[in-house]
Backbone and ligand atoms as CSV (ligand in chain L), in Angstrom:
chain,resi,resn,atom,element,x,y,z
A,1,MET,N,N,-14.562,-4.209,0.712
A,1,MET,CA,C,-14.017,-4.482,2.050
A,1,MET,C,C,-12.574,-3.982,2.182
A,2,VAL,N,N,-11.798,-4.095,1.084
A,2,VAL,CA,C,-10.414,-3.613,1.133
A,2,VAL,C,C,-10.407,-2.102,1.387
A,3,HIS,N,N,-11.345,-1.383,0.740
A,3,HIS,CA,C,-11.382,0.074,0.916
A,3,HIS,C,C,-11.816,0.459,2.315
A,4,ALA,N,N,-12.768,-0.288,2.859
A,4,ALA,CA,C,-13.218,-0.017,4.235
A,4,ALA,C,C,-12.039,-0.249,5.187
A,5,HIS,N,N,-11.278,-1.299,4.926
A,5,HIS,CA,C,-10.124,-1.620,5.767
A,5,HIS,C,C,-9.081,-0.495,5.678
A,6,MET,N,N,-8.793,-0.072,4.443
A,6,MET,CA,C,-7.818,1.005,4.233
A,6,MET,C,C,-8.276,2.281,4.948
A,7,THR,N,N,-9.573,2.609,4.810
A,7,THR,CA,C,-10.092,3.837,5.425
A,7,THR,C,C,-9.924,3.790,6.937
A,8,THR,N,N,-10.261,2.642,7.542
A,8,THR,CA,C,-10.213,2.584,9.008
A,8,THR,C,C,-8.776,2.669,9.530
A,9,TRP,N,N,-7.831,1.931,8.918
A,9,TRP,CA,C,-6.468,2.006,9.484
A,9,TRP,C,C,-5.813,3.347,9.189
A,10,PHE,N,N,-6.159,3.943,8.027
A,10,PHE,CA,C,-5.578,5.244,7.688
A,10,PHE,C,C,-6.066,6.319,8.678
A,11,LEU,N,N,-7.371,6.280,8.948
A,11,LEU,CA,C,-7.961,7.223,9.908
A,11,LEU,C,C,-7.336,7.024,11.295
A,12,ALA,N,N,-7.152,5.767,11.669
A,12,ALA,CA,C,-6.569,5.477,12.987
A,12,ALA,C,C,-5.158,6.062,13.086
A,13,LEU,N,N,-4.371,5.932,12.008
A,13,LEU,CA,C,-3.006,6.471,12.035
A,13,LEU,C,C,-3.035,7.993,12.195
A,14,ILE,N,N,-3.930,8.649,11.450
A,14,ILE,CA,C,-4.010,10.109,11.544
A,14,ILE,C,C,-4.413,10.517,12.965
A,15,LEU,N,N,-5.468,9.870,13.487
A,15,LEU,CA,C,-5.956,10.249,14.820
A,15,LEU,C,C,-4.919,9.944,15.912
A,16,PHE,N,N,-4.091,8.931,15.679
A,16,PHE,CA,C,-3.010,8.605,16.623
A,16,PHE,C,C,-2.074,9.818,16.749
A,17,PHE,N,N,-1.682,10.378,15.593
A,17,PHE,CA,C,-0.760,11.524,15.638
A,17,PHE,C,C,-1.453,12.788,16.151
A,18,VAL,N,N,-2.734,12.934,15.823
A,18,VAL,CA,C,-3.483,14.087,16.355
A,18,VAL,C,C,-3.554,13.969,17.883
A,19,ALA,N,N,-3.821,12.758,18.380
A,19,ALA,CA,C,-3.907,12.540,19.835
A,19,ALA,C,C,-2.585,12.910,20.505
A,20,LEU,N,N,-1.471,12.490,19.906
A,20,LEU,CA,C,-0.161,12.817,20.485
A,20,LEU,C,C,0.048,14.331,20.505
A,21,GLY,N,N,-0.393,14.990,19.428
A,21,GLY,CA,C,-0.269,16.451,19.343
A,21,GLY,C,C,-1.083,17.133,20.434
A,22,LEU,N,N,-2.293,16.624,20.658
A,22,LEU,CA,C,-3.162,17.213,21.692
A,22,LEU,C,C,-2.524,17.044,23.073
A,23,HIS,N,N,-1.942,15.869,23.297
A,23,HIS,CA,C,-1.308,15.624,24.592
A,23,HIS,C,C,-0.140,16.589,24.803
A,24,LYS,N,N,0.621,16.780,23.732
A,24,LYS,CA,C,1.784,17.662,23.802
A,24,LYS,C,C,1.377,19.094,24.130
A,25,SER,N,N,0.240,19.513,23.569
A,25,SER,CA,C,-0.177,20.896,23.834
A,25,SER,C,C,-1.085,20.984,25.067
A,26,GLY,N,N,-1.108,19.930,25.878
A,26,GLY,CA,C,-1.813,19.978,27.167
A,26,GLY,C,C,-3.322,19.839,27.087
A,27,LYS,N,N,-3.850,19.428,25.929
A,27,LYS,CA,C,-5.311,19.314,25.803
A,27,LYS,C,C,-5.731,17.886,26.195
A,28,GLU,N,N,-5.772,17.654,27.511
A,28,GLU,CA,C,-5.994,16.293,28.009
A,28,GLU,C,C,-7.377,15.744,27.671
A,29,LYS,N,N,-8.380,16.643,27.663
A,29,LYS,CA,C,-9.741,16.157,27.385
A,29,LYS,C,C,-9.832,15.622,25.943
A,30,GLY,N,N,-9.313,16.401,25.008
A,30,GLY,CA,C,-9.325,15.983,23.608
A,30,GLY,C,C,-8.532,14.697,23.414
A,31,PHE,N,N,-7.414,14.588,24.144
A,31,PHE,CA,C,-6.564,13.394,24.076
A,31,PHE,C,C,-7.366,12.157,24.492
A,32,LYS,N,N,-8.133,12.301,25.605
A,32,LYS,CA,C,-8.924,11.163,26.096
A,32,LYS,C,C,-10.026,10.789,25.114
A,33,VAL,N,N,-10.674,11.802,24.526
A,33,VAL,CA,C,-11.753,11.524,23.566
A,33,VAL,C,C,-11.184,10.768,22.363
A,34,LEU,N,N,-10.029,11.230,21.880
A,34,LEU,CA,C,-9.425,10.561,20.719
A,34,LEU,C,C,-9.022,9.130,21.044
A,35,LYS,N,N,-8.572,8.907,22.277
A,35,LYS,CA,C,-8.210,7.530,22.656
A,35,LYS,C,C,-9.443,6.626,22.574
A,36,MET,N,N,-10.593,7.180,22.966
A,36,MET,CA,C,-11.825,6.372,22.903
A,36,MET,C,C,-12.253,6.129,21.456
A,37,ILE,N,N,-12.135,7.171,20.616
A,37,ILE,CA,C,-12.491,7.003,19.192
A,37,ILE,C,C,-11.567,5.958,18.558
A,38,LEU,N,N,-10.282,6.022,18.947
A,38,LEU,CA,C,-9.315,5.063,18.393
A,38,LEU,C,C,-9.684,3.626,18.748
A,39,ARG,N,N,-10.221,3.428,19.960
A,39,ARG,CA,C,-10.597,2.054,20.348
A,39,ARG,C,C,-11.721,1.539,19.469
A,40,VAL,N,N,-12.634,2.422,19.084
A,40,VAL,CA,C,-13.704,1.999,18.161
A,40,VAL,C,C,-13.079,1.637,16.806
A,41,LEU,N,N,-12.103,2.460,16.397
A,41,LEU,CA,C,-11.447,2.188,15.110
A,41,LEU,C,C,-10.687,0.862,15.124
A,42,TYR,N,N,-10.090,0.505,16.272
A,42,TYR,CA,C,-9.377,-0.793,16.327
A,42,TYR,C,C,-10.358,-1.911,15.973
A,43,ILE,N,N,-11.571,-1.806,16.547
A,43,ILE,CA,C,-12.574,-2.862,16.306
A,43,ILE,C,C,-12.944,-2.883,14.818
A,44,LEU,N,N,-13.076,-1.688,14.230
A,44,LEU,CA,C,-13.432,-1.635,12.806
A,44,LEU,C,C,-12.297,-2.171,11.926
A,45,ILE,N,N,-11.050,-1.870,12.299
A,45,ILE,CA,C,-9.902,-2.397,11.530
A,45,ILE,C,C,-9.933,-3.932,11.585
A,46,LEU,N,N,-10.148,-4.421,12.811
A,46,LEU,CA,C,-10.188,-5.871,13.025
A,46,LEU,C,C,-11.343,-6.504,12.243
A,47,ALA,N,N,-12.528,-5.874,12.335
A,47,ALA,CA,C,-13.712,-6.438,11.670
A,47,ALA,C,C,-13.531,-6.460,10.149
A,48,THR,N,N,-13.008,-5.350,9.577
A,48,THR,CA,C,-12.831,-5.313,8.117
A,48,THR,C,C,-11.715,-6.264,7.695
A,49,GLY,N,N,-10.668,-6.380,8.530
A,49,GLY,CA,C,-9.566,-7.310,8.249
A,49,GLY,C,C,-10.066,-8.746,8.266
A,50,LEU,N,N,-10.875,-9.073,9.294
A,50,LEU,CA,C,-11.418,-10.433,9.376
A,50,LEU,C,C,-12.379,-10.690,8.220
A,51,GLY,N,N,-13.118,-9.646,7.827
A,51,GLY,CA,C,-14.015,-9.767,6.671
A,51,GLY,C,C,-13.232,-10.168,5.429
A,52,LEU,N,N,-12.048,-9.559,5.260
A,52,LEU,CA,C,-11.190,-9.905,4.115
A,52,LEU,C,C,-10.723,-11.358,4.221
A,53,ILE,N,N,-10.331,-11.748,5.434
A,53,ILE,CA,C,-9.860,-13.130,5.656
A,53,ILE,C,C,-10.972,-14.127,5.291
A,54,PHE,N,N,-12.214,-13.823,5.734
A,54,PHE,CA,C,-13.314,-14.758,5.485
A,54,PHE,C,C,-13.745,-14.773,4.019
A,55,SER,N,N,-13.303,-13.758,3.256
A,55,SER,CA,C,-13.665,-13.762,1.836
A,55,SER,C,C,-12.736,-14.691,1.043
A,56,LEU,N,N,-11.699,-15.207,1.715
A,56,LEU,CA,C,-10.739,-16.075,1.014
A,56,LEU,C,C,-11.199,-17.528,1.038
A,57,THR,N,N,-10.809,-18.277,0.015
A,57,THR,CA,C,-11.134,-19.708,0.049
A,57,THR,C,C,-10.026,-20.480,0.747
A,58,THR,N,N,-8.761,-20.054,0.508
A,58,THR,CA,C,-7.667,-20.679,1.256
A,58,THR,C,C,-6.852,-19.571,1.926
A,59,ILE,N,N,-6.543,-19.789,3.202
A,59,ILE,CA,C,-5.790,-18.782,3.956
A,59,ILE,C,C,-4.332,-19.237,4.039
A,60,SER,N,N,-3.447,-18.507,3.326
A,60,SER,CA,C,-2.044,-18.915,3.336
A,60,SER,C,C,-1.366,-18.405,4.605
A,61,PHE,N,N,-0.172,-18.919,4.871
A,61,PHE,CA,C,0.584,-18.553,6.072
A,61,PHE,C,C,0.808,-17.038,6.155
A,62,LEU,N,N,1.062,-16.412,4.995
A,62,LEU,CA,C,1.336,-14.966,5.004
A,62,LEU,C,C,0.145,-14.155,5.506
A,63,TYR,N,N,-1.065,-14.692,5.301
A,63,TYR,CA,C,-2.244,-13.997,5.825
A,63,TYR,C,C,-2.271,-14.026,7.347
A,64,ILE,N,N,-1.844,-15.166,7.911
A,64,ILE,CA,C,-1.789,-15.279,9.378
A,64,ILE,C,C,-0.768,-14.260,9.899
A,65,VAL,N,N,0.378,-14.143,9.190
A,65,VAL,CA,C,1.407,-13.183,9.597
A,65,VAL,C,C,0.835,-11.768,9.480
A,66,LYS,N,N,0.096,-11.496,8.397
A,66,LYS,CA,C,-0.502,-10.166,8.195
A,66,LYS,C,C,-1.416,-9.798,9.370
A,67,VAL,N,N,-2.268,-10.738,9.789
A,67,VAL,CA,C,-3.178,-10.491,10.915
A,67,VAL,C,C,-2.366,-10.212,12.188
A,68,ALA,N,N,-1.351,-11.053,12.442
A,68,ALA,CA,C,-0.552,-10.896,13.664
A,68,ALA,C,C,0.153,-9.537,13.673
A,69,VAL,N,N,0.731,-9.154,12.534
A,69,VAL,CA,C,1.465,-7.883,12.494
A,69,VAL,C,C,0.483,-6.704,12.584
A,70,GLY,N,N,-0.706,-6.868,12.000
A,70,GLY,CA,C,-1.753,-5.833,12.114
A,70,GLY,C,C,-2.119,-5.616,13.576
A,71,LEU,N,N,-2.266,-6.716,14.311
A,71,LEU,CA,C,-2.600,-6.620,15.740
A,71,LEU,C,C,-1.441,-5.989,16.522
A,72,TRP,N,N,-0.223,-6.274,16.071
A,72,TRP,CA,C,0.984,-5.708,16.707
A,72,TRP,C,C,0.968,-4.172,16.561
A,73,VAL,N,N,0.622,-3.681,15.369
A,73,VAL,CA,C,0.557,-2.219,15.151
A,73,VAL,C,C,-0.471,-1.604,16.107
A,74,ILE,N,N,-1.648,-2.241,16.178
A,74,ILE,CA,C,-2.707,-1.707,17.044
A,74,ILE,C,C,-2.236,-1.696,18.508
A,75,ALA,N,N,-1.598,-2.788,18.928
A,75,ALA,CA,C,-1.107,-2.869,20.311
A,75,ALA,C,C,-0.102,-1.750,20.592
A,76,MET,N,N,0.776,-1.467,19.618
A,76,MET,CA,C,1.788,-0.426,19.821
A,76,MET,C,C,1.139,0.955,19.920
A,77,ILE,N,N,0.138,1.218,19.068
A,77,ILE,CA,C,-0.555,2.511,19.133
A,77,ILE,C,C,-1.152,2.689,20.531
A,78,GLU,N,N,-1.849,1.664,20.994
A,78,GLU,CA,C,-2.517,1.728,22.301
A,78,GLU,C,C,-1.490,1.901,23.433
A,79,MET,N,N,-0.384,1.162,23.352
A,79,MET,CA,C,0.612,1.245,24.429
A,79,MET,C,C,1.374,2.569,24.409
A,80,ILE,N,N,1.658,3.078,23.206
A,80,ILE,CA,C,2.358,4.376,23.134
A,80,ILE,C,C,1.476,5.455,23.766
A,81,LEU,N,N,0.184,5.432,23.442
A,81,LEU,CA,C,-0.713,6.443,24.007
A,81,LEU,C,C,-0.838,6.279,25.525
A,82,GLY,N,N,-0.926,5.029,25.976
A,82,GLY,CA,C,-1.047,4.763,27.411
A,82,GLY,C,C,0.179,5.247,28.172
A,83,ARG,N,N,1.353,4.931,27.650
A,83,ARG,CA,C,2.585,5.327,28.347
A,83,ARG,C,C,2.843,6.820,28.234
A,84,THR,N,N,2.449,7.404,27.087
A,84,THR,CA,C,2.611,8.862,26.929
A,84,THR,C,C,1.776,9.573,27.996
A,85,ALA,N,N,0.560,9.060,28.231
A,85,ALA,CA,C,-0.327,9.681,29.229
A,85,ALA,C,C,0.316,9.634,30.611
A,86,LYS,N,N,1.058,8.561,30.884
A,86,LYS,CA,C,1.687,8.418,32.209
A,86,LYS,C,C,3.050,9.103,32.280
A,87,GLY,N,N,3.542,9.587,31.147
A,87,GLY,CA,C,4.863,10.216,31.117
A,87,GLY,C,C,5.988,9.192,31.145
A,88,ALA,N,N,5.683,7.932,30.831
A,88,ALA,CA,C,6.699,6.864,30.839
A,88,ALA,C,C,7.432,6.840,29.496
A,89,PRO,N,N,8.655,6.247,29.455
A,89,PRO,CA,C,9.401,6.204,28.185
A,89,PRO,C,C,8.718,5.350,27.120
A,90,THR,N,N,8.832,5.783,25.867
A,90,THR,CA,C,8.130,5.077,24.788
A,90,THR,C,C,9.066,4.686,23.639
A,91,LYS,N,N,10.391,4.883,23.828
A,91,LYS,CA,C,11.310,4.682,22.704
A,91,LYS,C,C,11.218,3.273,22.109
A,92,GLY,N,N,11.243,2.253,22.979
A,92,GLY,CA,C,11.175,0.860,22.522
A,92,GLY,C,C,9.886,0.586,21.759
A,93,LEU,N,N,8.822,1.197,22.234
A,93,LEU,CA,C,7.514,1.001,21.575
A,93,LEU,C,C,7.502,1.652,20.197
A,94,TRP,N,N,8.136,2.826,20.096
A,94,TRP,CA,C,8.198,3.520,18.802
A,94,TRP,C,C,8.965,2.705,17.776
A,95,ILE,N,N,10.068,2.093,18.236
A,95,ILE,CA,C,10.864,1.262,17.310
A,95,ILE,C,C,9.991,0.111,16.803
A,96,GLN,N,N,9.278,-0.535,17.746
A,96,GLN,CA,C,8.399,-1.641,17.354
A,96,GLN,C,C,7.289,-1.159,16.427
A,97,PHE,N,N,6.740,0.024,16.732
A,97,PHE,CA,C,5.652,0.570,15.917
A,97,PHE,C,C,6.115,0.749,14.468
A,98,ILE,N,N,7.313,1.321,14.291
A,98,ILE,CA,C,7.805,1.584,12.931
A,98,ILE,C,C,8.053,0.267,12.183
A,99,ILE,N,N,8.694,-0.695,12.868
A,99,ILE,CA,C,8.952,-1.993,12.229
A,99,ILE,C,C,7.631,-2.660,11.838
A,100,ALA,N,N,6.688,-2.700,12.787
A,100,ALA,CA,C,5.410,-3.391,12.539
A,100,ALA,C,C,4.632,-2.688,11.428
A,101,LEU,N,N,4.664,-1.341,11.425
A,101,LEU,CA,C,3.904,-0.608,10.399
A,101,LEU,C,C,4.478,-0.875,9.004
A,102,LEU,N,N,5.825,-0.825,8.890
A,102,LEU,CA,C,6.442,-1.092,7.584
A,102,LEU,C,C,6.100,-2.510,7.107
A,103,LEU,N,N,6.172,-3.458,8.055
A,103,LEU,CA,C,5.875,-4.858,7.715
A,103,LEU,C,C,4.425,-5.037,7.258
A,104,VAL,N,N,3.506,-4.411,8.004
A,104,VAL,CA,C,2.082,-4.613,7.685
A,104,VAL,C,C,1.740,-3.952,6.341
A,105,LEU,N,N,2.369,-2.811,6.055
A,105,LEU,CA,C,2.103,-2.151,4.762
A,105,LEU,C,C,2.653,-3.021,3.632
A,106,TYR,N,N,3.871,-3.555,3.854
A,106,TYR,CA,C,4.469,-4.408,2.829
A,106,TYR,C,C,3.600,-5.644,2.591
A,107,LEU,N,N,3.219,-6.307,3.698
A,107,LEU,CA,C,2.412,-7.534,3.551
A,107,LEU,C,C,1.065,-7.229,2.909
A,108,GLY,N,N,0.406,-6.163,3.399
A,108,GLY,CA,C,-0.916,-5.799,2.868
A,108,GLY,C,C,-0.862,-5.558,1.374
A,109,PHE,N,N,0.138,-4.769,0.952
A,109,PHE,CA,C,0.201,-4.417,-0.468
A,109,PHE,C,C,0.827,-5.513,-1.328
A,110,SER,N,N,1.428,-6.549,-0.700
A,110,SER,CA,C,1.972,-7.625,-1.528
A,110,SER,C,C,1.006,-8.806,-1.631
A,111,LEU,N,N,0.093,-8.915,-0.656
A,111,LEU,CA,C,-0.881,-10.012,-0.743
A,111,LEU,C,C,-1.889,-9.705,-1.861
A,112,PRO,N,N,-2.513,-10.753,-2.417
A,112,PRO,CA,C,-3.267,-10.581,-3.671
A,112,PRO,C,C,-4.532,-9.716,-3.647
A,113,LEU,N,N,-5.252,-9.597,-2.526
A,113,LEU,CA,C,-6.495,-8.813,-2.548
A,113,LEU,C,C,-6.177,-7.319,-2.701
A,114,GLY,N,N,-7.085,-6.569,-3.289
A,114,GLY,CA,C,-6.930,-5.107,-3.383
A,114,GLY,C,C,-5.701,-4.709,-4.185
A,115,THR,N,N,-4.998,-3.656,-3.715
A,115,THR,CA,C,-3.821,-3.152,-4.415
A,115,THR,C,C,-2.663,-4.135,-4.241
A,116,ASP,N,N,-1.986,-4.435,-5.366
A,116,ASP,CA,C,-0.926,-5.437,-5.326
A,116,ASP,C,C,0.380,-4.771,-5.778
A,117,LEU,N,N,1.023,-4.015,-4.866
A,117,LEU,CA,C,2.176,-3.199,-5.259
A,117,LEU,C,C,3.485,-3.966,-5.372
A,118,PHE,N,N,3.694,-4.914,-4.440
A,118,PHE,CA,C,5.027,-5.557,-4.392
A,118,PHE,C,C,4.991,-6.982,-4.945
L,1,LIG,C1,C,-3.164,-0.719,11.870
L,1,LIG,C2,C,-3.173,-1.957,11.462
L,1,LIG,C3,C,-3.254,-2.376,10.013
L,1,LIG,C4,C,-2.743,-1.780,8.876
L,1,LIG,C5,C,-1.904,-0.503,8.774
L,1,LIG,C6,C,-3.153,-2.594,7.745
L,1,LIG,C7,C,-2.817,-2.323,6.418
L,1,LIG,C8,C,-3.286,-3.029,5.336
L,1,LIG,C9,C,-2.974,-2.740,3.941
L,1,LIG,C10,C,-2.095,-1.603,3.451
L,1,LIG,C11,C,-3.609,-3.646,3.181
L,1,LIG,C12,C,-3.582,-3.751,1.660
L,1,LIG,C13,C,-4.816,-3.131,1.063
L,1,LIG,C14,C,-4.816,-3.264,-0.430
L,1,LIG,O1,O,-4.276,-4.246,-0.955
L,1,LIG,O2,O,-5.373,-2.371,-1.121
L,1,LIG,C15,C,-4.308,-4.548,4.067
L,1,LIG,C16,C,-5.021,-5.643,3.682
L,1,LIG,C17,C,-5.469,-6.629,4.528
L,1,LIG,N1,N,-5.504,-6.574,5.909
L,1,LIG,FE1,FE,-4.745,-5.108,7.051
L,1,LIG,N2,N,-3.884,-3.658,8.204
L,1,LIG,C18,C,-3.968,-3.558,9.584
L,1,LIG,C19,C,-4.613,-4.431,10.447
L,1,LIG,C20,C,-5.196,-5.613,10.065
L,1,LIG,C21,C,-5.792,-6.572,10.957
L,1,LIG,C22,C,-5.883,-6.406,12.475
L,1,LIG,C23,C,-6.228,-7.610,10.170
L,1,LIG,C24,C,-6.930,-8.872,10.557
L,1,LIG,C25,C,-7.812,-9.001,11.490
L,1,LIG,C26,C,-5.926,-7.314,8.804
L,1,LIG,C27,C,-6.206,-8.119,7.716
L,1,LIG,C28,C,-6.016,-7.771,6.387
L,1,LIG,C29,C,-6.323,-8.621,5.254
L,1,LIG,C30,C,-6.880,-10.026,5.314
L,1,LIG,C31,C,-5.969,-7.914,4.096
L,1,LIG,C32,C,-6.060,-8.372,2.617
L,1,LIG,C33,C,-4.652,-8.705,2.153
L,1,LIG,C34,C,-4.537,-8.781,0.651
L,1,LIG,O3,O,-4.276,-7.740,0.014
L,1,LIG,O4,O,-4.698,-9.881,0.112
L,1,LIG,N3,N,-5.294,-6.093,8.756
L,1,LIG,N4,N,-4.109,-4.149,5.381
């Protein structure tokens, strides 16, 4: 389950940047398709993340924070893409995205399941 979770969020991050690249080069159709694929990936990230949560016998506070920050990253990806499509400013969202991503990677790799880096 940890590997499925890693695969889904990693793929989502790559496709997020590919989508931004497509938008920049004016390929609106590809941009829209990627936004739809990303929405499927959000569900898979959530499902694999919840699968990990349900595999635990006791859920510590840090796990709740991990879930919340994971959802924050997903929300930022979705909002950055939405605002980019409208040509609206995204600077504040980017700052939040970077903070949330660093936090979620730190929490993910420091919590006991799977890879335990920190
Ligand atoms: C884009 C968003 C997300 C990213 C980048 C992310 C990243 C990670 C990383 C790096 C790990 C550690 C994997 C390992 O130890 O090998 C992890 C584990 C985990 N993630 Fe996520 N995650 C995201 C979203 C979510 C969501 C939405 C949930 C909950 C619904 C969730 C729940 C979990 C759980 C429970 C673990 C196991 C923690 C542990 O190692 O003990 N994640 N995630």
